[in-house]
C-alpha positions as CSV (number, residue, x, y, z in Angstrom):
1,M,139.8,175.0,256.2
2,V,142.0,174.6,258.9
3,H,145.2,172.7,257.4
4,E,147.1,171.9,260.7
5,V,148.1,172.8,264.2
6,T,150.3,175.8,263.9
7,L,153.3,176.7,266.0
8,L,152.2,178.3,269.4
9,A,155.1,177.3,271.4
10,K,155.4,178.1,275.1
11,Q,158.5,180.1,274.3
12,L,159.5,181.0,270.8
13,L,162.5,182.9,269.9
14,V,163.0,184.6,266.3
15,G,166.6,185.6,265.9
16,N,169.7,185.7,263.8
17,G,168.6,188.7,261.9
18,F,168.7,192.5,261.7
19,L,166.0,193.4,264.2
20,V,164.4,196.3,263.5
21,P,161.9,197.1,266.5
22,F,160.9,200.6,265.5
23,S,161.1,201.7,269.1
24,S,163.5,204.4,268.5
25,P,164.3,206.2,265.0
26,G,166.8,204.1,263.0
27,K,167.1,201.5,265.5
28,L,168.8,198.3,264.4
29,L,170.1,195.3,266.3
30,E,172.5,192.8,264.4
31,A,172.1,189.4,265.1
32,G,168.9,190.5,267.1
33,C,166.4,188.1,268.7
34,L,162.9,188.4,270.5
35,L,161.4,185.9,272.9
36,I,157.4,185.2,272.4
37,E,155.6,183.9,275.2
38,G,152.1,183.4,274.6
39,N,150.9,186.3,272.5
40,L,153.5,188.7,274.0
41,I,157.1,189.6,273.2
42,Q,158.8,189.1,276.6
43,D,162.8,189.9,275.8
44,I,164.8,191.3,273.4
45,G,168.6,191.1,272.7
46,I,171.4,189.2,270.9
47,T,170.4,185.9,269.7
48,R,173.2,183.8,271.1
49,L,172.7,185.4,274.5
50,L,168.9,184.6,274.4
51,Q,169.5,181.1,273.3
52,K,171.7,180.5,276.3
53,R,168.9,182.2,278.4
54,Y,166.2,180.2,277.1
55,P,167.5,176.8,275.8
56,Q,164.1,175.0,275.8
57,S,162.5,177.3,273.6
58,E,161.6,176.9,270.2
59,F,163.7,178.6,267.4
60,I,163.0,180.4,264.0
61,D,166.0,181.4,262.2
62,A,165.5,184.5,260.2
63,G,168.6,183.5,258.2
64,G,170.3,187.0,258.4
65,G,167.0,188.8,257.2
66,L,164.9,191.4,258.6
67,I,163.0,190.7,261.9
68,M,160.4,193.4,262.1
69,P,156.8,194.1,263.8
70,G,153.8,193.1,261.5
71,L,152.4,195.6,259.2
72,I,149.2,197.3,259.7
73,N,146.7,198.1,256.6
74,A,144.7,201.0,258.2
75,H,142.1,201.2,255.4
76,S,141.1,198.0,253.2
77,H,138.3,196.4,251.5
78,L,138.7,192.8,251.7
79,Y,135.9,192.2,249.0
80,S,138.0,194.2,246.4
81,S,139.9,190.7,246.2
82,L,137.4,189.6,243.7
83,A,138.1,192.7,241.6
84,R,141.2,191.6,239.7
85,G,140.2,191.4,236.0
86,M,136.8,191.9,236.7
87,P,134.3,192.4,233.7
88,F,134.0,195.4,232.2
89,G,131.5,195.3,229.0
90,F,131.0,199.1,228.8
91,A,133.3,202.5,228.0
92,P,135.9,202.7,230.4
93,P,134.9,205.3,233.2
94,S,135.8,208.9,232.6
95,N,135.7,210.0,236.1
96,F,135.6,209.0,239.8
97,L,131.6,208.6,239.8
98,Q,131.6,206.6,236.8
99,I,134.3,204.4,238.6
100,L,132.0,203.7,241.7
101,E,128.7,203.4,239.6
102,R,130.2,201.1,236.8
103,L,132.6,199.0,238.8
104,W,132.8,199.1,242.7
105,W,129.0,199.6,243.1
106,R,128.1,196.7,241.0
107,L,130.6,194.5,242.8
108,D,129.4,195.2,246.4
109,R,125.7,194.7,244.8
110,A,126.8,191.1,243.7
111,L,128.1,189.9,246.6
112,D,126.5,187.2,248.8
113,G,127.6,185.4,251.9
114,E,129.8,183.1,249.8
115,G,131.3,185.7,248.1
116,I,132.0,187.9,251.1
117,Y,133.6,184.7,252.7
118,Y,135.8,183.8,250.2
119,S,136.8,187.3,249.2
120,A,138.0,187.8,252.8
121,L,139.9,184.4,252.8
122,A,141.6,185.6,249.4
123,G,142.4,189.0,250.9
124,L,143.9,187.5,254.4
125,I,145.9,184.8,252.5
126,A,147.4,188.1,250.4
127,A,147.8,189.5,253.8
128,V,149.8,186.8,255.5
129,R,152.3,186.6,252.4
130,C,152.9,190.5,252.4
131,G,153.5,190.4,256.2
132,T,150.4,192.6,257.2
133,T,149.1,191.1,260.4
134,T,146.5,193.7,261.2
135,I,143.6,195.1,258.9
136,I,141.1,197.8,259.5
137,D,138.5,196.7,257.0
138,H,135.7,198.8,255.4
139,H,132.8,196.6,253.9
140,A,130.0,197.0,251.5
141,S,127.4,194.3,250.3
142,P,124.0,195.8,250.1
143,S,122.2,192.9,248.8
144,C,123.6,190.7,251.9
145,A,124.4,193.2,254.6
146,T,123.1,191.4,257.7
147,G,125.7,188.9,258.8
148,S,128.2,190.1,256.4
149,L,130.7,190.9,258.9
150,E,130.3,187.6,261.0
151,A,131.3,186.2,257.6
152,I,134.6,188.2,257.4
153,A,135.1,187.7,261.2
154,R,135.1,183.8,260.4
155,A,137.5,184.2,257.8
156,L,139.9,186.1,260.1
157,K,139.8,183.5,262.7
158,E,140.5,180.5,260.2
159,V,143.5,182.7,259.0
160,G,144.6,184.2,261.9
161,I,144.9,187.8,261.0
162,R,143.9,190.7,263.5
163,G,141.2,192.7,262.0
164,C,138.8,195.8,262.8
165,L,135.7,195.4,260.8
166,S,132.8,197.9,259.9
167,Y,129.8,198.0,257.6
168,E,129.5,200.9,255.1
169,V,126.2,202.7,255.6
170,S,124.8,204.5,252.5
171,D,121.5,206.1,251.4
172,R,122.1,204.6,247.9
173,H,119.6,201.9,248.2
174,G,117.0,203.3,250.4
175,S,116.0,203.7,254.1
176,Q,115.5,199.7,254.3
177,S,119.3,199.4,253.2
178,V,120.4,202.2,255.9
179,R,118.5,200.3,258.7
180,E,120.2,196.8,257.7
181,G,123.8,198.9,257.8
182,I,123.4,200.5,261.0
183,E,122.0,197.2,262.4
184,E,125.0,195.2,261.0
185,N,127.3,197.6,262.7
186,L,125.5,197.6,266.1
187,R,125.5,193.6,265.8
188,H,129.2,193.4,265.1
189,L,130.1,195.7,267.9
190,D,128.0,193.8,270.4
191,W,129.5,190.3,269.0
192,C,133.2,191.8,269.4
193,R,132.5,192.6,273.1
194,E,131.8,188.7,273.7
195,H,133.8,186.8,271.0
196,G,136.4,189.2,269.7
197,E,139.2,187.8,272.0
198,G,141.5,190.6,271.6
199,M,141.8,189.7,267.6
200,I,138.6,191.1,266.1
201,S,137.4,194.7,267.0
202,G,134.9,196.9,265.2
203,S,134.2,200.4,264.4
204,F,130.9,202.1,262.6
205,G,131.2,202.0,258.8
206,L,129.9,205.3,256.8
207,H,130.5,205.4,252.9
208,A,130.9,209.2,252.2
209,S,129.3,212.8,252.5
210,L,127.9,212.5,249.1
211,T,125.8,209.5,249.8
212,L,124.7,210.1,253.4
213,S,121.8,212.6,254.1
214,D,121.6,214.7,257.4
215,D,119.0,212.4,258.5
216,T,121.1,209.4,257.9
217,L,124.2,210.9,259.5
218,G,122.3,211.7,262.4
219,E,120.7,208.4,262.8
220,C,124.3,206.7,262.5
221,R,125.5,209.1,265.4
222,D,122.5,208.7,267.7
223,S,122.6,204.8,267.3
224,V,126.3,204.6,269.2
225,S,125.8,207.6,271.5
226,G,127.4,206.9,274.7
227,K,129.1,203.9,273.3
228,E,132.6,205.5,272.7
229,V,132.7,204.2,269.3
230,G,134.5,206.0,266.3
231,F,133.5,206.2,262.6
232,H,135.4,204.6,259.6
233,L,134.6,206.7,256.3
234,H,135.9,208.0,253.0
235,L,136.5,211.9,253.3
236,A,137.0,214.3,250.3
237,E,138.4,211.6,248.2
238,D,137.4,213.3,245.1
239,R,136.2,216.7,244.0
240,A,132.6,215.3,243.3
241,D,132.3,214.6,247.1
242,V,133.6,218.5,247.8
243,E,131.1,219.7,245.3
244,D,128.0,217.9,246.6
245,C,128.5,219.0,249.8
246,H,129.0,222.6,248.9
247,K,126.0,222.7,246.5
248,K,123.6,220.5,249.1
249,Y,124.7,222.1,252.4
250,G,127.0,225.0,251.6
251,K,129.8,224.0,253.7
252,T,132.7,221.5,253.6
253,I,132.6,217.8,254.5
254,T,134.8,218.1,257.3
255,S,132.6,221.0,258.8
256,R,129.6,219.1,258.3
257,L,130.8,215.8,259.7
258,E,132.1,217.9,262.7
259,E,128.7,219.5,263.4
260,F,127.3,215.8,263.4
261,G,129.8,214.7,265.7
262,I,131.3,212.5,263.6
263,L,134.8,213.1,263.7
264,G,137.0,212.7,266.8
265,P,139.9,210.5,268.0
266,K,138.3,207.2,267.3
267,T,137.3,208.4,263.7
268,I,139.2,207.2,260.7
269,A,138.8,209.7,257.6
270,A,140.3,207.8,254.6
271,H,141.8,209.7,251.6
272,C,141.3,213.4,252.6
273,V,142.7,214.4,249.0
274,Q,140.6,217.4,248.4
275,V,140.6,219.2,251.8
276,T,141.8,222.8,252.5
277,D,143.8,224.0,255.2
278,K,141.0,224.8,257.4
279,E,139.7,221.4,257.4
280,L,143.1,220.0,258.0
281,D,143.0,222.0,261.2
282,I,139.4,220.7,262.1
283,L,140.9,217.2,261.6
284,G,143.9,218.1,263.9
285,Q,141.7,219.7,266.5
286,T,139.4,216.8,266.7
287,D,142.2,214.2,266.7
288,T,140.5,212.1,263.6
289,K,142.9,209.6,262.1
290,I,143.6,210.4,258.6
291,V,144.4,207.3,256.2
292,H,146.4,208.1,253.1
293,N,146.0,205.5,250.3
294,P,148.3,206.5,247.3
295,R,147.9,203.7,244.9
296,S,144.2,203.9,244.9
297,N,144.3,207.8,244.6
298,M,146.4,207.3,241.5
299,N,144.5,204.7,239.9
300,N,141.3,206.8,240.3
301,A,142.9,209.8,239.2
302,V,141.3,212.1,242.2
303,G,144.7,213.8,243.1
304,A,147.2,213.6,245.9
305,A,146.8,214.4,249.5
306,P,148.4,217.3,250.9
307,I,150.9,215.0,253.1
308,A,153.3,217.6,253.3
309,R,150.9,220.0,254.6
310,M,149.6,217.5,257.2
311,W,153.1,217.0,258.5
312,E,153.9,220.7,258.8
313,K,150.4,221.1,260.8
314,G,151.6,218.3,263.0
315,L,149.3,215.9,261.7
316,R,150.5,212.2,261.5
317,P,148.5,210.4,258.7
318,A,148.6,206.6,258.4
319,I,148.5,204.6,255.1
320,G,146.1,202.2,253.9
321,T,145.5,200.3,250.4
322,D,141.8,200.9,249.9
323,G,141.5,197.6,248.3
324,M,144.4,197.5,246.1
325,G,146.2,194.4,247.7
326,M,147.9,194.3,251.0
327,N,151.4,194.9,250.5
328,M,151.9,198.0,253.1
329,I,155.8,198.2,251.9
330,L,154.8,198.6,248.1
331,E,152.1,201.1,249.1
332,T,154.4,203.2,251.2
333,Y,156.9,203.0,248.2
334,F,154.4,204.8,246.0
335,A,153.8,207.3,248.7
336,Y,157.1,208.1,248.7
337,L,157.3,208.4,244.9
338,L,153.8,210.2,244.4
339,H,154.6,213.2,246.5
340,K,158.1,213.9,245.1
341,H,156.6,213.9,241.9
342,Q,153.5,215.8,242.6
343,S,155.4,218.5,244.2
344,S,158.4,218.7,242.0
345,D,160.4,218.6,245.4
346,P,162.4,215.5,245.9
347,R,162.7,216.4,249.6
348,V,158.9,215.7,250.1
349,L,158.2,212.7,252.2
350,P,161.9,211.5,252.9
351,P,162.4,207.7,253.7
352,D,162.3,208.4,257.5
353,Q,158.7,210.0,257.3
354,A,157.4,207.4,254.8
355,V,158.5,204.5,257.2
356,E,157.0,206.5,260.1
357,M,153.7,206.7,258.2
358,M,153.8,202.9,257.5
359,V,154.8,201.6,261.0
360,L,154.3,204.3,263.8
361,N,151.2,206.2,262.4
362,N,149.3,203.0,261.5
363,S,150.5,201.5,265.1
364,R,148.5,204.8,266.5
365,V,145.5,203.8,264.5
366,A,145.5,200.1,265.4
367,G,145.9,201.2,269.2
368,I,142.4,202.5,268.9
369,F,141.1,199.1,268.7
370,F,143.5,196.6,270.1
371,A,145.7,196.3,273.2
372,P,148.3,195.7,274.2
373,K,150.4,198.0,271.7
374,L,150.9,196.3,268.1
375,G,153.1,197.8,265.4
376,V,156.3,198.1,267.5
377,I,158.6,195.6,269.0
378,E,159.1,196.3,272.5
379,V,158.8,193.9,275.7
380,G,155.2,193.6,276.8
381,N,153.8,194.4,273.1
382,L,151.9,191.8,271.0
383,A,153.7,189.4,269.2
384,D,152.9,190.5,265.6
385,V,156.3,189.9,264.0
386,I,157.3,189.0,260.5
387,I,160.5,187.9,258.8
388,I,161.8,189.4,255.7
389,S,164.2,187.7,253.5
390,Y,166.7,190.5,252.4
391,D,170.3,190.3,251.1
392,P,171.1,193.8,249.6
393,P,174.3,194.7,247.9
394,T,175.1,197.3,250.3
395,E,175.5,197.5,254.0
396,I,172.7,198.4,256.3
397,N,173.1,200.5,259.2
398,T,171.5,202.9,261.6
399,D,171.7,205.7,259.4
400,N,170.4,203.9,255.9
401,L,167.9,201.6,257.3
402,F,164.9,203.8,256.3
403,S,166.0,203.8,252.7
404,H,166.8,200.3,252.4
405,L,162.9,199.6,253.7
406,I,161.9,201.9,250.9
407,L,164.2,201.4,247.9
408,G,165.1,197.8,248.4
409,L,161.3,196.5,247.9
410,E,162.2,194.6,244.7
411,D,164.8,192.4,246.8
412,M,162.2,192.0,249.9
413,R,160.4,188.5,250.4
414,V,158.2,187.8,253.5
415,T,159.1,184.5,254.7
416,T,157.4,184.1,258.1
417,T,154.4,185.8,259.4
418,I,153.7,185.6,263.2
419,V,150.3,187.1,264.6
420,N,149.6,187.0,268.4
421,G,152.4,184.6,269.0
422,R,150.9,182.1,266.4
423,V,153.1,181.2,263.5
424,L,150.6,181.5,260.4
425,M,153.3,181.2,257.8
426,K,156.8,179.6,258.0
427,E,159.5,179.7,255.4
428,G,156.9,180.9,252.8
429,R,154.1,178.2,253.4
430,L,150.9,179.1,255.0
431,L,149.9,177.1,258.1
432,T,146.3,177.8,258.9
433,V,144.6,177.4,255.6
434,E,144.9,175.1,252.5
435,E,145.9,177.8,250.1
436,E,145.5,175.9,246.8
437,K,141.9,174.8,247.7
438,V,140.9,178.2,248.8
439,R,142.2,179.5,245.6
440,A,140.1,177.1,243.6
441,E,137.0,177.8,245.7
442,V,137.4,181.7,245.2
443,K,137.8,181.2,241.2
444,K,134.4,179.3,241.3
445,V,133.0,182.1,243.3
446,T,134.5,184.7,241.4
447,A,133.0,183.6,238.5
448,R,129.4,183.5,239.5
449,I,129.8,186.9,241.1
450,W,131.1,188.3,237.6
451,Q,127.9,186.8,236.0
452,K,125.7,188.7,238.6
453,M,127.7,192.0,237.9
454,R,127.0,191.7,234.2
455,E,123.5,191.3,235.1
456,I,123.1,194.5,237.3
């Protein structure tokens, strides 16, 4: 699928735009420029000065647009790329458990090696086009667990996106499936140590409390004992998860996970919609990383995470898409609107907090898995950089920058995406894969997967 040798100049300048480094609140450098050497950012300044300082460098002209750090998706499901328009053939789900049983658990069971690979390619192409340069993915394919993360890693390498992968362990399909899921996580973690090359990392995936017995939780915990590995799971996404835990174990999900040693600074807890104040305290005390997924929560009608309470308690939630595309600016825009509507208070989640969640909080989560630092433009950081074409009718300045980033979405278009110093897209053209050929193959594979879904 390799299209052509991509631009990986010895020295590359990206300039002539509004440089938004996110190294300090509201900082904006007009006519800004940065120098990339290898896979690192090595200088930042005014375009004409850096061009004079590095006259032999390649130059990418931002054309007056925004130069920003590549965006990070802190919770994704690449296989959901095959879900758009997927067949129903039954009464629409009326609650969250029915959504899982009738849609997602049928799709993940239908996946095979080819479906996993092409769904990943489709999702990664979308990521490049959205300026999302790092994804933290949570995968499930119970009919094809073994080798599934290797298939996704292959797609990551071909497209050039940075990614952290995990496989969802669940009791849904019995003890053999549990064992396969554990082994797939361990296999991938070992693979990353040898072949990750700073671009592909791993975590240990778990589904959610309602599909994990005490025996399975204990086995998962013990399998990574002493390895300094965290977990990636869904926590209190819906009342059904909360009620199941109370009924079976007489405690909250967060208390249960804490007792098993699942929580901690390397663990990602997606959603945290139906959590109590005490649970938020536990998540804060353990430094567990919370990831908010507003569009998914709205789509599944599970409620709105208590983002304002998290902020009041000093927690800093990150943001993900939970499989609903890869557009992090769009996701953040929905978060900005959702919490005002849900609280009937227009002061909740102002633009600066919303952007902080998208950029700085996501950067903290990505820092668990990758080094040097990414998600912020500073000298010495990883060279994940995007250019956004944006020509608003009003002035951009340090006072209104965050409002532009949230409310200017309709006028924004990512034109250039650079990951690890490698140009993956330039002026809207993908350079690492033949997009039309991939799309054609994805449609063929999707038709076959959908037919399998109908038969499940």
